[in-house]
Steps between C-alpha positions, in 0.01 A plus 500: 500500500340339800611138516390394842118544458442221763677695779443871417196654675307692248391798736766484765833440337708767296494315165391785267614855565658621819216422740257219570178535303296518828679828563486634147125419465354539859140528376516183295686284748226459764238420246715228325405146552865398470677706770702199618548334158822443326530615126444143380158493652383821337533414124530234241685427168319526172740383240819703594313782663432556868148603566428669844185375672445779755192452709329748744287459815248755360423720215738781444377858511551690165766722659709181570509402134795728432698333774413150365605612154826619641561168660411303190746727294773432758434118505497484119828681484671216696623189310440163662688180407305190431604203704679702760 
């Protein structure tokens, strides 16, 4: 569980897996609108579920969709604690 969503940088810190998401997803990182954001800024709570709000600078190419699916799968496998 990630408790310090206010401090952990979504793309640059090692908070999920063994490397930063910017390294693991080098094609998605530069087209993200949230390259400097912390986790708390890239989602919101709906009831007791964290919903990711990923935004992009431009439309993604079809071949990038697989990478985005992998990122979403990884993100949804991580539990976040409400109120932390």
